[in-house]
N, C-alpha and C positions, 0 to 999 in steps of 0.2 A: 739321881740319875746315875746309872753305871756307865762309864765311858771306857771303851775298849779300843785297842789298836789292832787292826787286821791287815794283812797283805792280800794281794790277789790270790784267789783260790782258797783262802782260809775261811773258816766258818765259825759261827756262834750257835750254840744249841740252847733252846729255851724249853724247859719242862720236858725234856727227853723226846719231844715229838715235833718241835718246830726248829728248822735249821735255816739260818740266814748266812749266805755265802757271798763274799765279795767276788763278783764276776769280772768286773773291769774297772780300771781307774784311768780316767782320761782327763787331764787337767784338773779342774776343780770339781769334776763330777765323778761320782762313784755309782756303779751299777750293782745292784744287789739281786741275788736270786733267793726266793723264799719258798721253802718246802714246808707245807703245813697240811693237816687234815682238812678235808672239805668243809667240815662243820665249823672251822675257825675262820671267821672273816678277816681278810687282810686288805687294808685300804691305805692309800697315800693320805697324809694328814689333810690336805686341802680338799680331797674328795669326801672324806668323812665329815669335815666341817660343812660342806655343801649339803650333804645328806641330812645332817642334823638341822641345819637352817631351814631346809625344805620341810621337814617334819614339823618344826615349830610354826612355820608359816601356814601350813595346812591346818594345824590345830587352832590357830587364831583366826583363820578366815573361813572356817567351815560354817555353812549356813545352819541356822537353828532348825530343829525338826518341825515339821508341820503337824499340828494336832487337830484331828477331826473327831468331833463327838456327834452322836446322832441328834442331839438337841440343838446344835448350832447350824446356822445357815451358811456361814463362811468359815473356812479354816483359819486358825490363829497360829502365830508363831511364838515360840518362847521355850524356855527350859522345860524339860519333861520332869514331872515329879511333884 
């Protein structure tokens, strides 16, 4: 991890197109401004964790597909293939 010191209104540039600027320092909180291209997603860590947990939960709780064949009277569930 690279650790840098910055003062209010100072910036860090990443890959020539992402700029992180210290907007405000108030007590133990630092407000950052982030300028990045629209195609670059920017999340707070706890939001990203929640998104990833949600995706894992959806993947593990997805219902199995219903397979209907012409010769069966009732549909069955189970893995396809």
